C-alpha positions, -999 to +999 in steps of 0.1 A: +503-503+093+500-466+084+494-440+111+467-424+089+432-439+089+415-451+058+383-434+047+361-462+061+378-461+095+377-423+096+340-422+088+332-448+114+353-430+141+336-397+133+301-413+135+310-428+169+322-395+183+291-377+170+268-403+185+284-399+219+281-360+219+245-358+206+214-368+226+194-396+211+167-385+187+132-391+199+103-380+176+068-387+188+046-393+158+015-379+175+033-347+184+045-343+148+010-348+135-006-323+159+020-297+151+015-303+113-023-299+117-019-268+137+003-252+111-020-262+083-050-248+101-032-215+108-022-212+071-058-219+060-072-193+084-047-167+071-055-174+035-092-172+042-088-138+059-067-125+030-094-138+005-122-120+024-102-088+025-095-090-012-132-096-020-142-067+003-118-044-015-132-055-048-168-048-037-159-014-024-142-005-056-171-017-077-196+002-056-175+034-060-174+029-098-211+020-101-224+045-074-246+075-082-217+096-094-194+068-104-178+061-138-204+035-148-235+053-137-259+067-163-270+097-143-242+120-133-242+152-115-229+179-139-199+199-129-212+231-145-249+238-155-255+231-192-278+261-197-268+297-194-278+312-161-296+345-159-287+373-136-311+391-113-317+418-139-327+393-165-296+396-187-282+363-199-249+352-184-227+325-199-200+305-182-167+317-195-135+297-195-110+308-170-085+332-184-052+342-167-055+374-147-028+400-154-004+404-125+000+439-111+034+450-098+034+444-060+039+474-037+058+452-013+086+448-038+096+485-034+098+483+003+129+475+023+132+440+038+136+455+072+102+471+071+112+507+065+111+528+034+139+524+010+167+550+012+173+572-018+207+567-035 
């Protein structure tokens, strides 16, 4: 006989060694069912909370769009008055578009960074 084991004998020997080292398996069906129900209830609760939060965010967004100054409202508060305003003297004033203001040279550019007056070269 050969000193090497055949595949069937090797598998059988490994199974016997593993069975001796490992504790016997004991699953209680009632404990498994209770744990499964607890997990399912937790998942259902989390999904319900997520659904309520999503619905709340949708409602808040819809109220902001449809509010008194929202995008879908018919009556909006104008940004600028549509009619020309009159000054106190009675002359008519119009709202002009903003134009860039010319920049004057700064007086601080001619000063020394140390705070004194620049020295003449």
